[in-house]
C-alpha positions in Angstrom: 7.3 91.9 163.4 10.5 93.9 162.8 10.4 97.5 163.2 12.8 99.5 161.1 13.8 102.7 162.8 14.7 105.9 161.0 18.3 105.5 162.0 18.6 102.1 160.4 17.1 103.4 157.2 19.7 106.1 157.0 22.6 103.6 157.6 21.3 101.3 154.9 21.0 104.2 152.3 24.5 105.3 153.1 26.0 101.9 152.4 24.2 101.6 149.1 25.5 105.0 148.1 29.1 104.0 149.0 28.8 100.8 146.9 27.7 102.9 143.9 30.6 105.3 144.2 33.1 102.4 144.3 31.6 101.0 141.1 31.9 104.3 139.3 35.5 104.7 140.5 36.4 101.2 139.3 34.9 101.9 135.9 36.8 105.1 135.6 40.1 103.5 136.5 39.4 100.8 133.9 38.8 103.5 131.2 42.0 105.3 132.3 44.0 102.0 132.0 42.6 101.3 128.6 43.5 104.8 127.5 47.0 104.4 128.8 47.3 101.0 127.1 46.1 102.5 123.8 48.7 105.2 124.1 51.5 102.8 124.9 50.3 100.5 122.1 50.2 103.4 119.6 53.6 104.5 120.7 55.0 101.0 120.2 53.4 100.7 116.8 54.8 104.1 115.8 58.3 103.3 117.0 58.1 100.0 115.1 57.0 101.8 111.9 59.8 104.4 112.3 62.3 101.7 112.8 60.9 99.8 109.7 61.0 103.0 107.6 64.6 103.7 108.7 65.6 100.1 107.9 63.8 100.3 104.5 65.3 103.7 103.6 68.9 102.5 104.5 68.4 99.4 102.4 67.0 101.5 99.5 69.9 103.9 99.5 72.5 101.1 99.5 70.6 99.3 96.8 70.3 102.4 94.6 74.1 103.1 95.0 74.8 99.4 94.1 72.8 100.0 91.0 75.1 102.8 90.0 78.1 100.7 90.7 76.7 97.9 88.6 76.3 100.4 85.7 80.0 101.3 86.1 81.0 97.7 85.7 78.7 97.2 82.7 80.3 100.2 80.9 83.8 98.9 81.7 82.9 95.6 79.9 82.1 97.5 76.7 78.2 97.3 76.8 76.3 100.6 76.4 72.7 99.6 77.3 70.0 102.3 77.5 68.7 100.5 80.7 70.2 97.9 82.9 67.8 95.1 83.7 66.0 95.6 87.1 67.4 93.7 90.0 65.9 92.6 93.3 67.8 92.8 96.5 66.7 90.8 99.5 66.1 93.0 102.6 63.9 91.0 104.9 61.0 91.2 105.6 60.6 92.9 102.1 62.5 93.0 98.8 63.9 96.1 97.2 63.8 96.4 93.4 66.4 98.6 91.6 65.8 100.1 88.1 68.6 101.8 86.2 68.5 104.2 83.2 71.6 105.5 81.3 71.7 108.5 79.0 74.8 109.0 76.7 76.3 112.2 75.3 78.8 112.8 72.5 81.7 115.3 72.5 79.3 118.1 71.6 77.0 117.4 74.5 74.3 115.9 72.3 72.2 113.1 73.7 72.8 109.9 71.7 69.8 107.8 70.6 70.0 104.2 71.8 68.5 101.0 70.6 69.4 98.0 72.7 73.1 98.6 73.1 73.7 100.4 69.8 74.3 104.1 70.0 73.9 106.7 67.3 77.4 108.1 68.0 80.6 107.8 70.1 79.8 108.4 73.8 82.2 110.5 75.9 79.9 111.0 78.9 77.0 109.2 80.5 74.4 110.1 83.1 73.3 107.1 85.3 70.0 107.3 87.3 68.8 104.5 89.6 65.6 104.2 91.7 65.1 101.6 94.5 61.6 100.7 95.7 60.6 98.2 98.4 57.8 95.7 98.0 56.1 96.4 101.3 54.7 99.6 102.6 55.6 100.4 106.2 52.5 102.0 107.7 49.9 104.0 105.8 50.7 105.9 102.6 52.7 105.0 99.4 55.8 102.8 99.4 58.9 104.9 99.7 61.7 105.0 97.2 65.3 106.4 97.0 67.1 107.7 93.9 70.8 108.0 93.0 72.5 109.8 90.1 76.0 109.7 88.7 77.8 111.4 85.9 80.8 109.7 84.3 83.3 110.4 81.6 84.0 107.6 79.1 87.1 106.8 77.1 87.8 103.6 75.2 90.3 101.1 76.7 93.1 99.9 74.6 92.0 101.9 71.6 93.8 104.4 69.4 97.5 103.9 69.9 97.5 100.1 70.7 99.2 98.5 73.6 102.3 99.4 75.5 103.6 95.9 74.9 102.3 93.4 72.5 103.7 89.9 72.6 102.3 87.3 70.2 103.5 84.5 72.4 103.9 84.6 76.2 105.2 87.7 77.9 107.9 86.9 80.4 109.0 89.2 83.2 111.7 87.2 85.1 113.1 90.1 87.0 112.6 93.7 88.0 110.4 95.7 85.6 108.3 98.8 85.9 105.7 99.9 83.3 103.9 103.3 83.7 101.8 105.5 81.4 102.3 109.0 80.2 98.7 109.9 81.1 97.4 109.8 77.5 96.4 106.1 77.5 96.4 103.1 79.8 99.8 101.2 79.7 98.2 97.8 78.9 100.0 94.6 77.9 98.7 92.0 75.4 100.4 88.6 76.0 98.6 86.3 73.6 100.3 83.1 74.9 100.2 83.9 78.6 101.7 86.1 81.3 104.6 85.0 83.5 105.8 87.4 86.1 108.1 85.7 88.5 109.8 88.5 90.4 109.6 92.2 91.4 107.6 94.1 88.8 104.9 96.8 88.7 102.5 97.2 85.8 100.2 100.2 86.0 97.8 99.0 83.3 96.0 95.8 82.5 97.2 92.5 81.1 95.3 90.3 78.6 96.1 86.8 77.4 93.9 85.2 74.7 95.5 81.8 74.5 97.0 81.2 77.9 96.9 81.8 81.7 99.1 83.6 84.2 101.8 82.7 86.7 102.2 85.6 89.1 104.6 85.4 92.0 106.8 87.1 94.5 106.2 90.9 94.5 104.7 91.2 91.0 101.9 93.8 90.9 99.3 94.4 88.2 97.3 97.6 89.1 94.6 97.1 86.4 92.8 93.9 85.3 94.3 90.5 84.6 92.0 88.9 82.0 93.2 85.6 80.7 91.7 82.5 79.0 93.2 79.8 81.3 94.0 79.4 84.9 95.7 82.0 87.2 98.2 80.9 89.8 99.1 83.7 92.3 101.7 83.3 95.1 104.2 85.2 97.2 103.4 88.9 97.8 101.9 89.5 94.4 99.0 91.9 93.9 96.4 92.0 91.2 93.8 94.7 90.7 91.1 92.2 89.6 91.1 88.7 88.0 89.0 87.2 85.2 89.6 83.8 83.7 87.2 82.7 81.0 88.0 79.0 81.1 89.9 78.4 84.3 90.1 79.4 87.9 92.2 81.2 90.4 94.6 79.6 92.9 95.9 82.1 95.5 98.4 81.5 98.3 100.8 83.1 100.7 100.4 86.9 101.1 99.0 87.5 97.6 96.1 89.9 97.1 93.3 90.5 94.6 92.4 94.1 95.4 89.0 94.0 93.7 87.0 91.1 92.3 87.8 87.6 91.1 85.5 86.2 88.3 86.3 82.7 87.1 84.9 79.9 85.0 85.6 77.3 87.7 86.6 78.0 91.3 88.8 80.1 93.5 91.1 78.0 95.7 93.6 78.7 98.4 93.4 81.8 100.5 90.0 83.0 99.4 90.0 85.8 102.0 92.9 87.5 100.0 90.2 88.5 97.4 89.1 91.8 98.8 86.1 92.2 96.5 83.5 89.8 95.2 84.3 86.2 94.3 82.2 85.0 91.3 82.6 81.3 90.4 81.1 79.1 87.7 80.7 82.2 85.5 80.2 82.1 81.7 82.1 84.9 79.8 83.7 85.4 76.4 87.4 84.8 76.0 89.8 87.8 75.6 89.8 88.8 71.9 92.4 86.8 70.0 94.5 89.4 68.1 97.3 88.6 65.6 100.5 90.5 65.6 99.9 93.3 63.1 101.8 93.2 59.8 104.3 96.1 59.5 106.1 96.0 56.1 108.5 98.3 54.4 106.2 100.6 52.4 108.3 103.8 51.5 105.5 105.5 49.6 103.4 105.8 52.7 106.3 107.5 54.6 107.0 109.8 51.7 103.4 110.9 51.7 103.9 111.9 55.3 106.9 114.0 54.6 109.8 111.6 55.1 112.9 111.3 52.9 113.8 107.8 51.9 117.4 106.7 52.2 118.0 103.1 51.0 121.4 101.9 52.3 121.3 98.4 50.8 123.6 96.2 52.8 125.6 99.1 54.3 124.0 99.2 57.7 127.2 100.6 59.3 126.7 104.0 57.6 123.2 104.2 59.1 124.7 104.5 62.6 126.3 107.8 61.7 123.8 109.2 59.2 120.8 108.9 61.4 122.2 111.5 63.8 123.2 113.9 61.0 119.9 114.3 59.1 117.8 117.3 59.9 114.6 116.3 58.0 112.4 113.3 58.8 114.1 110.3 57.2 113.5 106.6 56.6 116.6 104.4 56.4 116.3 101.0 54.9 119.0 98.3 55.3 119.0 94.7 54.2 121.2 93.9 57.2 121.5 94.5 60.9 122.8 97.3 63.1 125.0 96.6 66.1 126.1 99.1 68.8 128.5 97.9 71.4 131.0 99.7 73.6 130.4 103.2 74.9 128.0 105.1 72.6 126.9 108.0 74.9 125.5 111.4 74.1 124.1 110.5 70.7 121.6 113.2 69.6 118.7 113.0 67.1 118.0 116.2 65.2 114.7 115.0 63.7 112.3 112.0 63.5 113.9 108.9 62.1 112.7 105.4 61.1 115.0 102.4 60.6 113.8 99.4 58.6 116.4 96.7 59.2 115.8 93.2 57.9 118.5 91.7 60.2 117.3 93.4 63.4 119.1 95.5 65.9 121.5 95.0 68.9 122.3 97.7 71.4 124.5 97.0 74.4 127.1 98.5 76.8 126.4 102.1 77.9 124.3 103.4 75.0 122.8 106.8 75.5 120.5 108.8 73.1 118.5 112.1 73.4 117.0 114.8 71.3 119.4 117.6 70.4 116.7 119.9 71.8 115.4 118.3 75.0 112.3 120.7 74.9 111.3 119.1 71.5 110.8 115.3 71.5 111.9 113.1 68.6 110.3 110.0 67.3 112.4 106.9 66.5 111.0 103.7 64.9 113.2 100.7 65.0 111.5 98.0 62.8 112.6 94.7 61.5 109.8 94.5 58.8 107.6 91.5 58.3 108.1 92.0 54.5 108.4 94.5 51.7 105.2 96.2 50.5 101.6 95.8 51.8 100.5 92.7 53.7 100.3 89.7 51.3 97.4 87.4 51.2 97.7 84.6 53.7 100.4 86.2 55.8 100.5 84.8 59.3 102.7 85.9 62.3 103.4 82.2 62.9 105.3 81.9 59.7 107.2 85.3 60.0 110.7 85.3 61.3 112.1 88.9 61.5 115.4 89.9 62.9 115.7 90.1 66.7 115.9 93.3 68.7 118.1 93.4 71.8 118.5 96.3 74.2 120.7 95.6 77.2 123.4 96.8 79.6 122.5 100.3 80.5 120.7 101.4 77.4 119.5 104.8 78.4 117.2 106.5 75.9 116.1 109.9 77.2 112.5 110.8 77.6 113.0 113.4 74.8 113.2 110.4 72.3 110.1 108.2 72.0 110.8 104.8 70.4 108.7 102.2 68.7 110.1 98.6 68.4 108.7 96.0 66.1 109.8 92.6 64.8 108.1 89.3 64.2 111.2 87.8 65.8 112.1 88.2 69.5 112.6 91.3 71.6 114.8 91.3 74.7 115.0 94.4 76.9 117.1 94.2 80.1 119.8 95.5 82.4 119.2 98.9 83.8 117.6 100.4 80.7 115.2 103.3 80.4 112.6 103.4 77.6 109.8 105.6 76.4 107.5 104.2 73.7 106.0 100.9 72.9 107.0 97.3 71.9 105.5 94.9 69.4 107.0 91.5 68.8 106.4 87.8 68.4 108.2 87.1 71.7 108.9 89.9 74.3 111.0 89.5 77.4 111.9 92.3 79.8 114.1 92.0 83.0 116.7 93.4 85.2 115.7 96.8 86.3 114.0 97.7 83.1 111.9 100.8 83.3 109.4 101.7 80.6 106.9 104.5 80.1 104.2 103.9 77.5 104.0 106.5 74.8 101.8 105.7 71.8 103.8 105.9 68.6 102.2 103.9 65.7 104.2 103.8 62.5 103.0 105.8 59.5 100.0 104.1 57.8 99.6 101.5 60.5 96.5 101.3 62.7 97.4 99.8 66.0 94.1 100.7 67.7 92.0 97.8 66.5 89.7 96.1 68.9 91.0 96.0 72.4 91.3 92.7 74.2 88.3 93.6 76.2 86.1 96.2 74.4 85.1 98.6 77.1 85.5 102.1 78.6 87.5 103.7 81.3 85.0 105.2 83.6 85.9 108.4 85.4 83.4 109.4 88.0 82.5 113.1 88.0 80.0 112.8 90.9 77.6 110.3 92.6 74.8 111.6 94.8 71.4 110.9 96.1 68.6 112.9 94.4 64.9 113.6 95.2 
């Protein structure tokens, strides 16, 4: 029989007490670890949510701004929709949807009503608002969204005063040529049969070709759009603002550059990296508007109604060369013949506005100089080989018209104080260190050899040159673009 002493009982009780304390401590440590783990997990989840929200917000801002830029492009193409269709932008792991609304205002600041793309008036300003919303919510609460707003001023392209140069067939620039604008309208070129720029040239406006393509080489530069029906071939150090081909493609080589986008019916070949904007291939789009050479006939009654005196010289065109610088009231001279200036004809001064209707055309060469007699007051000069006498006859076609040619060459220097309009349904040649302010309309137009031209709109009396531009659209001037609440 075992006898348990008091000492043994005390030792046993102490061990049991120690074992109980250890268990309590272990449980406490377990709870502490769980709490710390929960804190770490919550912190990780919070950081993930913050990162997700930041990613989502960044994507939403860029998507909303892209929606505004898309509205700019839509307006430039001529459409005036009340709302641009919503678009979805992939932004893994969710998708951002962008909605766009556009309000239009007339010159008096009145909001225009809109049905589809039909407006109740002529817009001069638009307010664009976009909102971007993501498909997934990051964490509790509603899905976030970002908003952008932009105000733009609108002005029609190619409308009002016509084109700087209108060539019913191809427009050829075989040598140095500079075309700028006077700030009133874009210095655009309409080259119905195609655009061929084979040497140093700079055109500040856009070029349109309804029945041809374009050959652009060496250091030829088109600052605006090149919109043609057929293929575009770009080589050398040439530069184009943007390219559109409704039936062809773009072949680009050497150090050529497309500053903005290339949109083509087929493909972009060659040095694709030379397109700095977006390449859009296999696109369906309308051809540039096919526009005929306008009919400009000799209609003296219209000019008389506008305050011009009529002077019919018959076949005596030689006298016109003197009389046009003597008259002091606006005068129309008509000659069933041609005028030729050769040799030194410098310091000729116009005292008033003058129009020459010459059935046989005009030739100016060898150091010709003309200015206003008052350089602070500009004069207008119309040099026209008319398509006929009287109003446009039924069935008239530029293809069957053969007016007298117009040739300006060998240092023809017309001062900026004289704005000149040239027209013939024959050919126009402008070359050799010449300076020109005005616009040119002809069946075949060629410029070359250091020819400098500034576009000044000068439509003849009773003639509407505005018509429909090659690409109905608007010039978009951005007043501001900002994020809003």
